[in-house]
N, C-alpha and C positions, 0 to 999 in steps of 0.2 A: 464427422470425427471430431474429437477433441482436438482442442488447439493449446499450444501452451502459451504462459502468460507470465510475467515476471513483475517482480515488487518492489520497488527503488524506493529508499527512505533518503530525504533530502532535509539537513538539518543546517539550517545557513549555508556556509558553502562546504561542508561533509558529505557527501554522497554514498550512501552504502548500496551497492550495486549487489541485486539477485541475480545471480547467472546460474542458478538449478531452474527458478519456475516451477509452475504445477500446471495440470492439464485441467481444460473445462470445456463443457460442451458448447457455450456462449459467451461471448464478451459481457453478460449480465450477470451471468454467476462469477466471473472473474470479479467484475466490480463489486458485487455485493460481496465478497469474499476480503477484497483489498479494505473495504468498509469495516468489516469487522475485526481486520487485522489493525486498522489504524485506531479503531475503538480500544482496542486491548492494549495495545502501547501505550493510551492514554492513561492506562489505570498505573502503569509508574508512577513512582515517587518522585516526581521531578518535573519540571516546567519545560513547555513545549512553544517555545515563543516563534518560531520559523520552522516547522516541523512538517513536511509532507510526505504521502506515499503516493508514488505514481503508480499505475497499473498501465503496462506496455505490453502489446501482442508481439509475436514470434519477428513480425516484421521490423520490429522497433517502434511502432506509432502509441503514443500514449493514448489509451483511450478512457481514462480515469483519473483524476486526483482527488484524494482525500486529506484537509488539514487534520494534523493530530491535536487534540486538545486535551489537558489534563483532566480526567474525568475524577472529581473528588466522591469520598466515599459517601453513602447512605446512611 
């Protein structure tokens, strides 16, 4: 049965809380999605000195954390 996972973004002391989340069959699938979102955020034209995306399960446990890095265009 799918479980709901949430993707919170911390930028310095500011936290953007995901209160909707998404359902995934496994924690690994949620982790992979979180890594993809972190990469995509990094394509924005700004610096991400202290920004992370946390993947949190429905019980509030962090299962993964991804640093957001600015992705330079090729």
